[in-house]
TIKE-993823 format. One record per residue: residue in one letter; x, y, z of N, C-alpha, C in turn. Coordinates in steps of 0.001 Angstrom, whole numbers, padded with zeros to 6 digits, always signed. Atoms other than C-alpha are relative to their C-alpha. Layout:
# residues N
aXYZXYZXYZ/...
This chain:
# residues 464
m+001219+000586+000618+112893-038055-021735-000786+001503-000283/s+000660-001141+000313+111503-034565-021592+000625+000788-001450/f-000831-000762+001054+113924-033178-024286-000773-000586-001408/e+000434+000707+000962+112766-036009-026527-001587+000405-000319/a+001321-000156-000147+108906-035311-025479-000287+001432-000975/v+000084-001194+000362+109288-031612-026472+000211-000022-001580/n-000321+000604+001529+111082-032641-029862-000915-000549-000863/r+001213+000630+000649+108258-034913-030550-001206+001014-000345/e+001311-000637-000101+105595-032534-029735+000105+001189-001228/l-000059-001098+000673+107155-029837-031871-000241-000709-001546/r+000058+000303+000841+107106-032111-034766-001311-000435-000593/e+001526+000392+000100+103552-033140-034429-000551+001418-000127/e+000865-001234+000157+102397-029440-034082+000348+000867-001395/t-000453-000486+001313+104515-028749-037314-000908-000606-000907/q+001049+000845+000935+102697-031660-039202-001129+000748-000044/a+001308+000004+000078+099320-030306-038271-000318+001322-000523/i+000093-001266+000695+100141-026810-039882-000885-000198-001371/s+000889+000236+001484+097625-026438-042838+000234+001057-000858/d-000234-001210+000499+098610-022867-043558+001112+000742+000521/l-001357-000791-000296+101901-020543-043317-000742+000672+001824/s+000868-000886-000989+099560-018416-040807-000028-000839+001618/d-000139+001014-001336+099213-021480-038239+000895-000093+000741/i-001408-000101-000929+102813-020863-037164-000405+000617+001452/n+000079-000714-001004+101349-018398-034810-000564-000701+001326/k+000664+000651-000893+099684-021168-032890+000853-000935+001038/i-000997+000778-000781+102958-022911-031897+000952+000660+000761/t-000578-001030-000818+104238-021075-028899+000357-000928+001400/t-000251+000753-001251+105904-022230-025803-000709-000632+000941/d+001460+000034-000972+102703-021993-023698-000376-001215-000363/r+000992+001307+000628+101150-024367-025830+000554-001532+000067/i-000623+000948-000061+103783-026815-026032+000242-000706+001658/a-000231-000060-001518+104211-026479-022047-001327-000717+000275/e+001345+000522-000279+100532-027123-021733-000395-001379-000190/n+000392+001482+000200+100198-030113-023799+000594-001229+000544/l-001058+001125-000207+103121-031937-022356-000016+000053+001697/h-000032-000197-001746+102289-030645-018456+001369-000020+000581/l-001604-000255-000447+105838-029276-018367-000031+001758+000360/s-000368-001442+000049+107165-025949-017346+000158+000831-001083/r-000296-000438+001236+107383-023115-019569+001456+000250-000048/t-001348-000072-000074+110944-022585-018255+000656-001154-000705/t-000179+001170+000120+111510-026232-019028+000170-000425-001532/v+000406+000459+001483+109908-026419-022534+001021+001180-000958/s-000879-001082+000567+111830-022925-023437+001520-000337-000284/q-001583+000624+000067+115465-024578-022603-000025-000668-001034/y-000026+001149+001043+114639-027486-024789-000198+000437-001206/l+000557-000889+001502+113288-025461-027730+001377+000846-000358/n-001145-000875+000437+116332-023231-027728+001106-001257-000243/d-001090+001253+000159+118485-026613-027449-000279-000661-001450/i+000336+000475+001252+116742-027897-030476+000386+000803-001026/l-000386-001224+000964+117265-024536-032340+001543+000163+000000/k-001531-000060+000259+121097-024660-031527+000613-000949-001067/k-000242+001154+000826+121027-028098-033220-000303+000141-001637/g-000018-000123+001376+119809-026596-036351-001509-000994-000261/d+001080+000651+000143+116531-028767-035960-001278+000709-000073/a+001106-000980-000204+113997-025796-035487+000192+001247-000519/i+000336-001020+000510+113045-022694-036785-000655+000896+001065/q+000838-000902-001375+112127-019771-034444-000379+001631-000824/i+000678-001119+000619+109856-016848-035350-000062+001185+001372/k+000093-000563-001092+110545-014018-032986-000876+001035+000308/s+001580-001118-000413+106994-012393-032570-000137-000073+001516/r+000400+000146-001440+105341-012157-029251-001391-000441-000091/p-001124+000614-000652+104836-014557-028214+000904-000748-000995/t-001072+000693+000965+107873-016385-029988-000532-001287-000515/n+000445+001518+000629+106926-019463-032315+001323-000543-000483/f-000956+000918+000664+108778-022589-033315-000651-001009-000805/i+000420+001192+000846+108589-024944-036085+001213-001281-000252/n-000959+000971+000285+110403-028345-036702+000367+000252-001737/r-000715-000052+001493+112768-027608-039662-000411-001133-000936/q-000143+000875+001035+112777-030835-041567-001657-000494-000188/i+001484+000457+000071+108793-031447-041238-000407+001303-000835/f+000396-001051+000881+108409-027759-042629+000694+000109-001251/s-000522-000094+001510+110720-027863-045408-000651-001441-000946/e+000734+001128+000899+109038-031422-046644-001205+000643-000362/r+001542-000530+000197+105447-029602-046437+000065+001064-000583/f+000232-000942+000816+106168-026483-047840+001319+000532-000657/f-001100-000244+000762+109447-025092-048626+001349+000096+001072/s-001198-000214-001067+113312-024752-047216+000382+001137+000378/p-000315-001054-000564+113977-021941-045039+001717+000342-000259/k-001345+000052-000123+117373-020511-045525+000685+000660+001095/q-000361-000560-001347+117468-018885-042051-000642-000633+000925/t+000528+000664-001488+117217-020220-038466-000924+000964+000810/i+001082-001074-000934+115619-017148-036801-000768+001230-001242/y+000654-000754+000870+112951-014999-038681-000719+001134+000956/p+000611-000679-000906+111512-011730-037147-001333-000052+000185/s+001566+000009+000332+107771-012496-038346-000123-001123-000735/v+000732+001065+000812+105828-015113-039873-000140+000394-001562/a-000297-000779+001348+105656-012471-042600+001103-000027-000875/s-001091+000177+000724+109098-012555-043450+000224-001164-000814/l-000181+001132+000329+109145-016045-043783-000919-000128-001375/i+001161+000064+001389+106098-015883-046305+000690+000739-001326/k-000716-000898+000889+108224-013258-047945+000935-000932-000775/e-000850+000545+000542+110901-015551-048357-000525-001385-000802/q+000555+000948+000859+108805-018371-049838-000379+000654-001297/v+000437-000549+001345+107406-016079-052509+001208+000087-000887/r-001381-000047+000831+110873-015234-053564+000606-001168-000439/q-000588+001618+000369+112037-018999-053741-001042-000268-001161/k+000770+000247+001099+109086-019251-056020-000408+001050-000817/n+000144-000671+000932+109499-016519-058342-000622-000281-001466/v+000714+000326+001061+107487-016358-061411+000848-000737-001278/f-000818+000246+001001+110294-017088-063812+000267-001657+000132/k+000062+001590+000208+110123-020930-062253-000909-000255-000927/t+000822+000874+001161+107248-021226-064472+000741-000154-001571/f-000313-000239+001242+109061-020370-067586+001074-001355-000213/i-001231+001408+000298+110605-023947-068993+001074+000256-000541/g-001637-000377+000367+114137-023876-069439+000524+000893+000989/n-000403-000859-001112+114671-021757-066362+001223-000333+000559/q-001203+000553-000654+117331-024105-065051+000954-000654-001414/e-000912+000586+000746+118586-024953-068654+000222+001073-000961/s-000845-000853+000876+119205-023029-071574-000761+001371+000082/m+000345-001344-000262+117088-020053-070446+000636+000610+001362/k-000040-000281-001516+118654-020120-066963+001166+001627+000011/e-000983-001467-000101+121626-017185-067718-000912+001170-000652/i+000947-001108+000729+119051-015168-069738-000927+000562+000907/i+000715-000586-001025+116865-014923-066715+000713+000661+001091/e-000852-000490-001369+119521-014456-064068+000497+001698-000630/r-000302-001162+000141+120381-011333-066305-001081+001193-000165/l+001070-000739-000267+116993-009937-066497-000505+000221+001532/i+000039-000383-001777+116807-010364-062493+000990+001202+000100/t-001171-000997-000215+120011-008545-062471-000812+001539-000475/a+000726-001271+000715+118335-005710-064767-000853+000455+000788/e+000991-000745-000617+115361-005102-063019+000107+000340+001550/n-000334-000408-001235+116830-004881-059652+000941+001157+000242/y-000871-001066-000197+118992-002091-060625-000665+001406+000609/p+000792-000913-000117+117798+001061-058876+000459+001184-000902/p+001292+000189-000494+115943+003099-059369-001158-000797-000618/n+000948+000247+000743+113904+002039-062245+000475-001179-000870/g-000218+000772+001017+115845-000745-063651+000784+000067-001078/l-000403-000557+001064+117679-001122-066682-000537-000478-001052/p+000827+000437+001312+116313-001038-070182+000506-001253-000680/i-000135+001295+000452+116030-004623-071736-000346-000265-001529/m+000940+000554+001071+115983-005792-075165+000399-001485-000481/l+000197+001340+000249+114886-009257-076084+000213-000169-001411/s-000240+000233+001555+116087-010673-079604-000491-001432-000392/g+000311+001576-000002+115055-013995-081159-001128+000315-001284/n+000859+000310+000800+113088-015306-083987-001524+000020+000491/t+001219-000279-000302+109321-015093-084065-000537-001253+000638/g+000308+001245-000294+107728-017522-081987+000731-000412+001263/v-000918+000621-000613+110498-017997-079363-000363+000472+001834/g+000639-000423-001359+108604-016191-076262+000393+000936+000451/k-000349-001281-000435+109783-012859-076367-001277+000776+000786/s+001283-000883-000517+106334-011237-075331-000391-000747+001481/y+000192+000667-001247+105712-014029-072509+001086+000266+000975/l-001327-000554-001069+109142-013207-071052-000232+001280+000513/a+000334-001223-000702+108275-009639-070901-000775+000047+000885/k+001247+000193-000892+105064-010447-069126+000698-000362+001085/l-000475+000521-001154+107034-012426-066736+001001+000999+000930/t-000909-000907-000583+109577-009848-066086-000794+000996+000651/y+000925-000920-000795+106759-007454-065224-000639-000564+001276/q+000379+000904-001164+105157-010153-062724+000928-000022+001047/y-001152+000046-001169+108716-010516-061125-000006+001410+000604/c-000366-001443-000574+109042-006810-060612-001162+000293+001140/v+001267-000012-001221+105241-007009-058653+000239-000956+001137/q-000373+000684-001248+106326-009855-056905+000811+000183+000929/e-000900-000407-001093+109484-008535-055441-000079+001345+000426/g+000248-001364-000524+107861-005212-054719+000799+000957-000548/l-000475-001215+000739+109927-003326-057341-001024+000521-000746/l+000810-001029+000356+106639-002000-058560-001410-000557+000754/k+001282+000186-001001+103207-001687-056992-000944-001161-000604/k+001037+001547+000672+100464-004663-057480-000662+000497-001167/d+000889-000472+000985+098567-002198-059583+000861+000614-001205/a-000866-001013+001033+101541-000804-061810-000459-000597-001208/p+000187+000300+001625+100575-000805-065330+001087-000959-000824/f-001065+000667+000834+101933-002924-068090-000606+000405-001155/v+000246-000429+001303+101697-001274-071295+000586-000279-001247/v-000497+000687+001223+102229-002931-074809-000304+000899-001245/l+000206-000892+001249+102907-001177-077892+000916-000932-001217/n-000689+000745+001378+103334-003234-081124+000534+001223-000917/c-000345-001106+000903+105415-000937-083167-000281-000379-001336/a+000094+000526+001427+104821-002961-086391-001458+000592-000255/q+001373-000551+000690+101268-001825-086650-000017+001550-000716/y-000196-001491+000367+102596+001869-087328+001041-000006-001291/y-001224-000052+000910+105093+000870-090062-000027+000921-000827/h+000120-001085+001218+103572+003013-092792-000235+001438+000371/n-000033-001479-000264+103000+006019-090540+001011+000185+001538/p-001314-000194-001378+106271+006577-088053-000508+001199+000775/e+000248-001197-000919+104773+010145-087067-001171-000655+000999/l+001334+000506-000870+101485+008197-085647+000347-000839+001066/l-000663+000916-000952+103779+005653-083814+000425+001045+000878/s-000478-000811-001062+105579+008597-082376-000939+000647+000964/s+001063-000752-000665+102416+010547-081436-000553-001085+001061/n+000317+000887-000982+101216+007315-079558+000824-000250+000959/l-001206+000132-001005+104280+006597-077696+000480+001478+001009/f-000355-001404-000736+105255+010283-076626-001192+000789+000175/g+001166-000936-000716+101535+012042-076459+000180+000944-001519/y+000187-001326+001113+100437+015013-078763-000764+001037+000750/a+000783-001481-000317+099149+018578-077973-001205+000359-000951/k+001382-000339+001115+095452+019600-079235+000664+000818-000949/g-000115-001011+001072+096006+021179-082605+001447-000093-000544/s-001174+000185+000866+099394+019562-083449+000369-000728-001382/f-000153+000550+001381+098368+018071-086207-001559-000217-000447/t+001494+000144+000111+094768+017640-088356-000128-001386+000824/g+000568+001008-000539+092685+015615-086416+000230-000060+001268/a-000143+000097-001324+094336+016175-083047-001103+001048+000873/t+001066-000631-001000+091157+017440-081216+000210+000441+001447/a-000411-000199-001556+092508+017273-077842+001223-000448+000297/d-001466+000278-000487+095513+016787-075657-000107-001603-000066/f+000056+001639-000423+096409+012890-075531+001205-000501+000714/k-001004+000525-000921+098492+011297-073025+000615-001231-000790/g-000299+001478+000587+100988+008558-074831+000457-001038+000902/m-000054+001407-000695+101906+005176-073774+001083+000194+000913/l-000954-000280-000970+104913+006481-072179-000093+000449+001223/e+000520-000259-001186+103124+008313-069814-000810-000745+000606/s+001249+000860-000676+100250+005921-069430+000887-001072+000917/a-000485+001150-000877+102926+003159-068077+000956+000932+001066/n-000601-000413-000999+104396+005512-065591-000144-000444+001209/g-000078+000638-001433+105389+003654-062338-000236-001783-000577/g+000077+001537+000419+105236+000259-064445+000933-000211-000941/v-001009+000432+000823+106583-001189-067393-000622+000193-001694/l+000497-000264+001224+106329-000356-071212+000741-000805-000980/f-000626+000811+000801+107040-003048-073581-000155+000217-001590/l+000077-000865+001514+107724-001771-077174+000323-001607-000941/d-000076+001281+000905+107240-005151-079504+000650+000289-001417/e-000354-000343+001500+108807-005172-083003+000478+001394-000045/c-000607-001282+000198+110958-002278-082153+000884+000802-000745/h-001102-000242+001383+113092-002246-085231-000808+000810-000689/r+000755-001039+000904+110065-000274-086654+000054+001280+000514/l-000522-001402-000523+111214+002811-084676+001041+000599-000643/n-000757-001039+000955+112161+005441-087011+001144+000515+000825/p-000996-000664-000713+115599+007165-086290-000415+001167+001036/e+000537-000750-001139+113873+010103-084721-000758-000449+001288/s+000373+000670-001080+111871+007974-082540+000861-000519+000855/q-001106+000616-000760+115021+006282-081292+000573+001219+000755/e-000420-001120-000640+116518+009547-080747-000547+000854+001157/k+001085-000574-001153+113616+010724-078389+000176-001114+001338/l-000176+000843-001098+113868+007432-076612+001036+000081+000827/f-001057-000305-000848+117308+007738-075832+000481+001245+001027/s+000056-001163-001080+117105+011023-074699-000873-000118+001129/f+000940+000315-001143+114397+009862-072335+000572-000635+001051/m-000643+000988-000850+116529+006869-071161+001298+001115+000760/d-001082-001123-000775+119244+009838-070152-000698+000671+001023/t+000270-001120-000740+117098+012354-068523-001272-000395+000956/g+001231+000030-000650+113837+010729-067644-001322+000849-000515/n+001141-001227+000492+112078+013683-069429-000398-000369-001474/f+000374+000120+001436+110301+013894-072873-001325+001100-000303/e+001190-000697+000493+107899+015983-074661-001032-000587-001162/r+000980+000581+000916+104694+015490-076353+000065+000832-001416/m+000172-000523+001152+104182+016270-079856-000930+001104-000087/g+000464-001030+000052+103438+019724-080682+000119+000764+001202/e-000352-000657-001370+104359+020812-076967+001246+000345+000348/n-001339-000055+000190+107763+021842-077440+000438+000911+001386/a-000313-000705-000878+107842+024014-074245-000264-000436+001412/v+000410+000742-001180+106505+021430-071776+001045-001185+000003/s-000779+001129-000386+108907+018955-070313-000766-001005+000575/r+001013+000924-001089+107024+015930-068787+001312-000980+000159/s-000796+001160-000477+108444+012901-066985-000857-000948+000135/s+000800+001178-000198+107621+009266-066464+001166-000932+000563/k-000613+000955-000559+109110+006829-064145-000497-001432-000698/v+000432+001558+000757+109015+003281-066312+000879-000612-000539/r-000975+001003+000284+110963+000284-066994-000401-000216-001300/l+000310+000160+001507+111401-000205-070753+000611-001330-000420/i-000242+001499+000459+111265-003685-072396+000073+000236-001463/f+000016-000077+001424+112268-003830-076115+000085-001480-000351/a-000101+000797+000573+111727-006688-078279+000273-000142-001565/t+000165+000235+001675+112707-007602-082102+000371-001302-000384/t-000112+001510+000672+113148-010507-084523+001442+000661-001038/e-000837-000410+001038+116031-008171-086565+001167+000222+000679/n-001217-000225-000137+119605-007632-086349+000306+001309+000774/l+000078-001157-000761+120489-005062-083593+000672+000977-000890/q-000981-000741+000684+123471-003698-085403-000526+000694-001538/e+000761-000570+001381+121374-003081-088961-001083+000936+000108/n+001558-000589-000257+118404-001675-087348-000154+001229+000865/f+000609-000988-001256+119032+000660-084385+001537+000874-000260/l-000797-000853-000456+121041+003585-083820+001149-000201+001075/q-001099+000433-000982+124461+002896-081961-000411+000732+000937/t+000535-000843-001383+123367+005922-079700-001190-000670+000906/f+000714+000377-000676+120388+004189-078849+000297-001212+000508/l-000247+001185-000334+121672+000667-078461+000771+000063+001393/r-001008-000415-001092+124307+002206-076020-000640+000186+001361/r+000936+000038-000942+121445+002734-073817-000558-000919+000647/v+000681+001565-000092+120135-000557-073680+001270-001013+000484/p-001047+000830-000294+122703-002371-071580+000011-001437+000386/v+000303+001570-000165+121142-005683-071157-000894-000369-001240/a+000193+000379+001150+120601-007322-074555+000107-001523-000030/v-000183+001390-000156+119618-011128-074708-000755-000721-001188/t+000546+000490+000965+119068-013448-077266-000883-001487+000274/l+000928+001264-000385+116300-016291-077104+000057-001064-000981/p-000275+001147+000937+117267-019655-078572-001297-000063-000671/d+000877+000591+000307+114989-021171-081199-000250-001234+000768/l+000732+001123-000796+112820-024143-079927+001011-000909-000444/n-000907+001017+000573+115099-026467-082326+001306-000096+000657/n-001388-000306-000663+118218-025136-080359-000033-000464+001341/r+000133+000248-001320+116732-025840-076922-000030-001643+000164/s+000323+001415-000547+116928-029218-074984-001122-000952-000392/k+001230+000999+000273+114907-032420-075988-000793+000063+001557/a+000787+000242-001006+113934-032230-072170-000989+001227+000226/e+000967-001037+000096+112366-028787-072633-001004-000100-001028/l+001111+000043+001013+110502-029825-075861-001175-000744+000659/k+000988+000936-000670+109077-032792-074001-000841+000954+000838/m+000779-000715-001279+107955-030351-071135-001014+001164-000811/l+000729-000944+000893+106427-027672-073746-001019-000996-000494/i+001059+000585+000238+104486-030372-075104-001119-000513+000717/f+000788+000303-001067+103098-031870-072316-000965+001161+000785/q+000530-001037-000510+102377-028510-070745-001074+000644-000969/t+000930-000671+001148+100593-027159-073922-001166-001091+000077/f+001299+001050+000030+098064-030332-073714-000599+000371+001261/i+000469-000257-001329+097635-029524-070053-000886+001438-000011/e+000520-001243+000010+096784-025725-070925-001286-000152-000919/e+001121+000394+000561+094233-026977-073402-001145-000820+000356/s+000972+000940-000952+092468-029623-071134-000502+001127+000934/r+000548-001304-001172+092130-026383-068603-000927+000806-000842/r+000670-001053+000718+090840-024038-071356-001312-000583-000484/l+001309+000427+000474+088126-026526-072748-000709-001052+000968/q+000498+000966-000992+087613-028427-069594-000464-001232-000281/r+000248+001369+000368+087947-031660-071080+001062-000843+000329/y-000942+001114-000194+089758-034798-070304+000465-000622-001637/f-000492+000363+001293+092029-035686-073114+000905-001385-000071/r-000797+001105+000157+093508-039016-073946+000842-000380-001554/v-000444-000334+001173+096079-038521-076458+000655-001139-000214/a-000821+001093+000743+097559-041425-078736+001618+000156+000174/p-001603-000233-000172+101449-042056-077881+000594+000431-001349/w-000669-000562+001198+102376-041510-081744-000246+001228-000262/i+000260-001758+000288+100971-038044-081930+000806+000563+000973/i-001017-000514-000647+103268-037360-078967+001382+000132-000356/n-000925+000501+000583+105862-039054-080271+000639+001109-001209/h-000246-000885+001223+105640-037323-083651+000355+001466+000257/l-000017-001431-000496+105213-033800-082089+001427+000242+000508/f-001442-000306-000498+108434-034531-080450+001073+000022-001154/n-001086+000369+001192+110560-035437-083681-000356+001206-000911/l+000195-000958+000807+108860-032597-085340+000783+001247-000339/k-000742-001308+000118+110959-029373-086741-000785+001072-000033/y+000947-001358-000124+109187-026107-085775+000923+001049-000497/k-000338-001282+000584+109939-023225-088135-000218+001142+000776/n+000334-001194-000438+108120-020838-086111-000248-000071+001684/n-000242-000133-001266+109249-021728-082734-001086-000649+001016/i+001191+000474-001151+107033-022408-079387-001289+000609-000566/g+001179-000461+000682+104431-020345-081203-000792-000963-001075/e+000297+001216+000735+104041-023169-083827-000284-001157+000701/l+000502+001330-000766+104145-025902-081368-001342+000161+000928/k+001356-000180-000478+101320-024464-079230-001182+000037-001048/t+000983-000053+001032+099483-023697-082445-000669-001221-000546/t-000016+001174+000489+099876-027194-083536-000835-000730+000922/i+000679+000591-001321+098591-028714-080221-001531+000642+000032/k+001305-000578-000357+095752-026176-079939-000976-000448-001241/l+001042+000324+001521+094442-027268-083827-000308-001461+000281/i+000355+000941-000055+094730-030750-082643-000964-000427+000866/c+001215+000237-000648+092721-030536-079808-001382+000661-000461/a+001278-000547+000738+090200-028379-081519-000656-000651-000888/h+000772+001244+000914+089701-030921-084170-000682-001065+000735/a+000642+001099-000658+088943-033549-081882-001190+000637+000988/y+000999-000747-000462+086826-031170-079616-001073+000163-000699/s+001231-000411+000629+084657-030046-082474-000723-001439-000461/q+000692+001409+000412+083714-033947-083296-000545-000488+001125/d+000308+001211-001043+083036-034957-079641-000480+001314+000938/q+000100-001066-001267+081767-031764-077648-000782-000485+000977/m+001015+000373-001154+079256-033473-075588+000386-000670+000967/n-000811+000760-000654+081838-035793-074283+000969+000580+000999/s-000835-000587-000623+083788-034989-071407+001632-000507-000031/d-001513+000664-000077+086526-037523-071872+000189-000121-001782/i-000606+000166+001796+088058-037268-075798+001189-000597-000147/e-001355+000434+000376+090230-039447-077155+000548+000832-001242/i-000769-000587+000957+092640-037881-079408+000894-000910-001217/s-000493+000925+000820+094000-040018-082386+000139+000282-001357/s-000297-000517+001175+094505-040299-086036-001475+000174-000579/d+001121-000112+000536+090646-040467-086607-000626+001530+000302/n+000933-001123-000288+089796-036980-085274+001208+001269+000055/i-000684-000892-000060+092607-034723-085744+000281+001131-001234/g+000098-000645+001193+091923-033587-089351+000977-000420-001053/n-000677+000627+000862+093508-034665-092583+001144+000830+000034/s-000943-000829+000017+096155-031623-092606+000934-000425+001029/l-000806+000351-000868+097529-032501-089668+000272-001293+000292/l-000273+001661-000081+097464-036358-089733+001157+000123-001060/q-000955+000157+001212+099601-035719-093138+001109+000599+000711/r-001404-000714-000461+102073-033348-091514+000492-000801+001198/l-000936+000875-000909+102867-035599-088530+000215-001149-000303/t-000557+001135+000638+102979-038793-090378+001309+000090-000911/a-000955-000405+000974+105435-037156-092562+001397+000052+000637/v-001441-000089-000946+107839-036937-089601+000603-001108+000143/n-000509+001272-000321+110571-039187-089426+000290-000432+001448/n+000284+000009-001394+109913-040546-085937+001312-000826+000538/q-001376+000842-000558+113541-041290-084460+000007-000135+001294/e-000025+000244-001483+112667-041021-080627-001321+000007+000446/e+001282+000302-000622+110027-042124-078582-000094+000427+001418/i+000016-000162-001395+108964-040741-075253-001122-000297+000824/c+000850+000402-000984+106009-042233-074415-000549-001342-001171/s+000448+000850+000846+104486-045617-075612-001270-000857+000444/e+001119+000167+000027+101143-045484-073981-001079+001045-000099/v+000890-001178-000001+098079-043288-074167+000138+000874+001151/v-000165-001093-000890+098493-040087-072125-001303+000874+000358/n+001303-000661-000395+095655-038738-070205+000509+001391+000967/f-000219-001275-000798+095382-035106-069353-001220+000531+000380/t+001013-000669-000364+093270-033241-067365-000342+001221+000435/p-000357-001156-000648+092359-029915-065922+000818-000043+000973/e-000614+000151-001259+093630-030859-062660+001348-000290-000306/s-001398+000309-000109+096916-031876-064156+001055+000596+000259/r-000900-000812-000367+100063-030792-063257+001597-000766-001115/l-001019+000295+001095+103628-030789-065544+000700-001533+000751/t-000688+000832-000677+105224-032880-062804-000364-001419-000149/d+000856+001592-000116+102505-035955-063199+000817-000452-001271/f-000563+000631+001203+104303-036192-066637+001358-000137-000245/v-001623-000279+000399+107762-035216-066651+000712+000362+001403/d-000508-000035-001421+110198-035800-064063+001018+001098-000541/t-001208-001007+000493+112019-032595-063878+001763+000225+000409/t-001502+000364+000032+114980-033941-062391+000343-001151-000681/i-000596+000663+000692+116959-035169-064776+001275-000305+000266/s-001373+000735-000572+119978-037762-064357+000911+000683-001024/e-001285-000626+000764+123335-036288-065413+000147-000764-001309/n-000233+000654+001697+123969-038975-068147-000934+000352-001081/s+000484-000553+000889+121015-038142-069447-000140+001235-000950/r+000000-001071+000646+121485-034917-070053+001268+000542-000712/v-001173-000274+000557+125153-035255-071068-000440-000763-001692/n+000462+000722+001178+123552-037627-073797-000622+000763-000767/d+000636-000613+000681+121062-035518-074889+000527+001286-000447/l-000607-000950+000521+123500-032742-075284+000870-000173-001117/m-000982+000432+001048+125844-034438-077246-000621-000494-001349/t+000909+000309+001163+123013-035886-079607-000337+001661-000799/h+000549-001278+000346+121869-032024-079857+001074+000815-000898/l-001458-000596+000619+125738-030801-080655+000276-000862-001417/c-000335+000982+001285+125811-033682-083578-000874+000738-000859/d+001251-000401+000919+122633-032252-084889+000578+001515-000423/v-000361-001286+000114+124145-028526-084767+001149-000368-001361/e-001270+000579+000958+127488-030011-086605-000574-000297-001538/g+000303+000589+001252+125500-031495-089173-000644+001080-000852/e+000647-001338+000591+123490-028014-089966+001065+000796-000256/f-000962-000693+000397+126664-026273-090065+000823-000603-001304/q-000414+000725+001056+128216-028769-092427-001073+000471-001550/n+000896-000592+001170+124914-027870-094772-000427+001430-000072/d-000036-001106+000187+125515-024402-094489-001308+000907+000525/k+001146-000559-000893+122366-023810-092120+000320+000673+001087/l-000288-000743-001171+124522-022320-089504+001359+000488-000219/t-001128-000410+000137+127377-019934-089287+001066-000649+001016/a-000736+000496-001128+130558-020840-087256-000536+000804+001073/a-000054-000890-001114+129844-017787-084866-001518-000554+000670/m+001445+000989-000573+125953-019576-084399+000428-001341+000856/v-000057+001378-000277+127439-023001-083877+000873+000205+001560/i-000459-000288-001185+129847-021427-081161-000926+000463+001240/e+000932-000534-000970+127263-019500-079470-000987-001204+000453/i+000964+000865-000303+124792-022526-079235+000501-001173+000984/i-000757+000602-000559+127592-024598-078004+000687+000341+001496/s-000354-000793-000914+128647-022046-075553-001409-000172+001367/r+001251-000019-000641+124920-021782-074240-000363-001143+000691/e+000495+000980-000421+123913-025357-073954+001200-000559+001033/s-001145+000467-001187+127570-026263-072121-000416+000669+001023/r-000051-000964-001336+127164-023476-069602-001369-000634+000815/a+001287+000444-000924+123425-024793-068785+000486-001243+000771/l-000540+001416-000345+124881-028312-068514+000654+000149+001278/m-000718-000257-001184+127292-027066-066384-000399+000307+001217/d+000836-000566-001105+125384-025026-064010-001066-001052+000437/e+001172+000786-000685+122773-027645-063543+000760-001036+000781/m-000770+000949-000972+125736-030074-062360+000649+000201+000830/v-000804-000387-001190+127885-028440-060598-000495+001091+000941/h+000503-000629-001173+125910-026194-058610-001439-000536+000678/r+001148+000977-000485+123234-028917-057719+000206-000185+001529/d-000319-000054-001482+122718-029129-053966+000596+001029+000683/k-000680-001074-000527+123986-025958-053271+001575+000144+000527/r-001611+000322-000196+127583-026952-053738+000773+001301-000069/d-000782-001353+000013+128628-023357-054493+000013+000776+001378/h-000232-000801-001408+128224-022471-050962+001426-000168+000764/n-001530+000130-000401+131942-023661-050382+000813+000877-000899/e-000901-001162+000655+134142-020775-051390+001070-000791-000935/s-001047+000715+000754+137078-023018-052512-000359-000650-001244/l+000801+000885+001085+134715-025320-054645-000227+001030-001059/k+000484-000991+001231+133308-022101-056327+001060+000653-000703/y-001078-000375+000979+136775-021103-057434+000234-000994-000743/l-000472+001108+000650+137813-024485-058526-001277+000136-001593/i+000948+000107+000956+134346-024454-060613-000036+000995-001140/n-000346-001058+000879+134907-021184-062117+001047-000314-000902/i-001272+000126+001176+138325-022204-063605-000494-000980-000655/i+000302+001093+000973+136783-025421-064863-001141+000489-000880/q+001149-000459+000846+133659-023349-066252+000799+000952-001292/q-000980-000613+000910+136420-021082-068046+000637-001016-001162/l-000579+000909+000725+138044-024107-069391-001156-000538-001103/f+001268+000720+000802+134543-025427-070595-000527+000865-001161/d+000677-000982+001046+133649-022417-072374+001222+000231-001101/y-001293-000058+000999+137213-022282-074229-000208-001170-000850/
């Protein structure tokens, strides 16, 4: 009976935790005092519970225990049984909730891309340079910022590490000005250089430098950059005798073809190059989540309750987006803005055909509504969460059906000469791999080495 009493008390103590720091309160002495048992007896029973895998031990002074099942239900599932401190347990929680979890598609079309970015950033000492390719609006800038946040979260960068952005397109007609802003310049190096100037490469020291629209870099700037990637050293313009250094992680982004716009010597220094898919080539489940998430964001931004007519969401779901996620977000922002402008004083705003504006109304009603995702008015509040509207656990049959429907659309675009054979193969491979990863790696099935080998063989056949 004493064993059961100790086990029950541990469950109740774990249930009472409101914050992870409260774990420090659950000690052998506390449980012994509550049950009027000897400390030795309670210690023995707690260790028995630990051996059965039903408890987690924190080897601090004094030692703490928590019930594994209750803790997992309330907070997260710990990977270990024994931790040296509560801080190490908290650190694991942070790792399990890395910032990439907020990126819609992190377990589907974007899974392999995110894994490659994580691999690149964990490469010592300063990560590997990354190239993000893709059409306008696919999320390159957002993914670059998440990559920086991941580095801070994982301790790869300090919390106050800089994130410096240089949009190279702003200097398209003046490559020398682009080079001087990137590398810096010395006083008197050109007309107007009245003082020494620290460039963005130097300003980003200890952090991340994000070079957007980097295809605007001229060959000379590319040569200077790949020299920096080789040595970590560079020179300011007009300061030829002074060599400077900067420990910076480089992320590049472009909408253009890599082979046609960059020196091969430059590309060889950027070992991690990923292409973000267009929104129309991502899964229906991801599109649905993006629509709902954007309405939530606008509700928070305006601090209003939105009641959205179902036909609006269904038409947004079936709309083809030429400019990807950027176009989707802009469309929904305009819908909310029109409705808000006509009813600013009301905290509860209905969004329907009456208040979204004629141009948006015409655009949405022109959509051939093939598939419906909701049949009733959808209520969005500033407190809403994506999981309130979208079940992120999608059935395997649903995922397979979505995939086959999408691949049929891809085949149609190929027949109409909108996609090349190479593009079709890339889409099929990416979508199939995402589905395989989701289905075969669920529930930690890949912990079995024999099964992992078999899955690898199946994956190769699937890819072929």
